[in-house]
C-alpha positions as CSV (number, residue, x, y, z in Angstrom):
1,M,0.0,0.0,0.0
2,K,1.3,3.5,-0.9
3,R,0.6,6.5,1.2
4,G,1.5,10.2,1.2
5,E,0.3,13.8,1.6
6,I,-1.7,15.9,-0.8
7,W,-2.0,19.6,-1.4
8,T,-4.8,20.7,-3.7
9,V,-7.0,23.6,-4.7
10,S,-10.7,23.2,-5.3
11,G,-13.3,25.9,-5.7
12,G,-10.6,28.5,-4.8
13,K,-9.9,26.8,-1.4
14,D,-6.6,25.1,-0.4
15,Y,-6.8,21.6,1.0
16,V,-4.1,19.6,2.7
17,G,-4.7,15.9,3.5
18,K,-3.5,12.4,3.2
19,W,-3.9,9.8,0.5
20,R,-3.4,6.0,0.2
21,I,-3.6,3.6,-2.7
22,N,-4.7,-0.1,-2.3
23,A,-5.0,-2.0,-5.6
24,D,-7.1,0.2,-7.9
25,T,-8.6,2.3,-5.2
26,M,-7.4,5.7,-4.0
27,C,-8.6,7.2,-0.8
28,F,-8.3,10.7,0.6
29,Q,-8.7,12.2,4.1
30,Y,-8.7,15.9,4.8
31,G,-8.4,17.0,8.4
32,Q,-10.9,15.2,10.6
33,D,-13.3,14.5,7.7
34,P,-14.1,10.8,7.0
35,E,-11.9,9.1,4.4
36,A,-13.4,9.0,0.9
37,C,-12.4,6.4,-1.8
38,W,-12.6,6.1,-5.6
39,Q,-11.4,3.8,-8.2
40,V,-9.0,5.6,-10.6
41,R,-8.6,5.6,-14.4
42,L,-5.4,7.1,-15.8
43,D,-4.8,8.5,-19.3
44,G,-1.3,10.1,-19.4
45,D,-1.4,12.9,-16.8
46,Q,-5.2,12.9,-16.7
47,V,-7.1,11.2,-13.8
48,T,-10.7,10.2,-13.7
49,W,-12.2,9.3,-10.3
50,V,-14.8,6.6,-10.6
51,K,-17.4,6.0,-7.9
52,D,-20.0,3.2,-8.1
53,G,-19.1,2.6,-11.7
54,K,-19.7,6.2,-12.8
55,D,-17.2,9.0,-13.6
56,D,-17.3,11.3,-10.5
57,G,-14.5,13.8,-11.2
58,T,-11.3,14.6,-13.1
59,G,-7.9,15.9,-12.3
60,T,-4.4,16.5,-13.7
61,I,-1.2,15.1,-12.3
62,V,1.6,17.7,-12.2
63,K,5.2,17.2,-11.4
64,G,6.9,18.9,-8.5
65,N,5.1,21.8,-6.7
66,P,4.1,24.4,-9.4
67,N,1.6,26.0,-7.1
68,N,4.1,26.5,-4.3
69,F,2.0,24.8,-1.6
């Protein structure tokens, strides 16, 4: 199992949390919020989050820390 920290921006708000990957499932936890998990589909640097068999969101993987978190 892989684990790490995540820094992200969504809706103009900064978020800091933890992530973990187990098989094809990636889970996130921000602060004291409950952990939320999705299956992941990758296409190059593009990520699609899949929940209950339906696309639930997208993202882009970026190298380094271009947003200076």
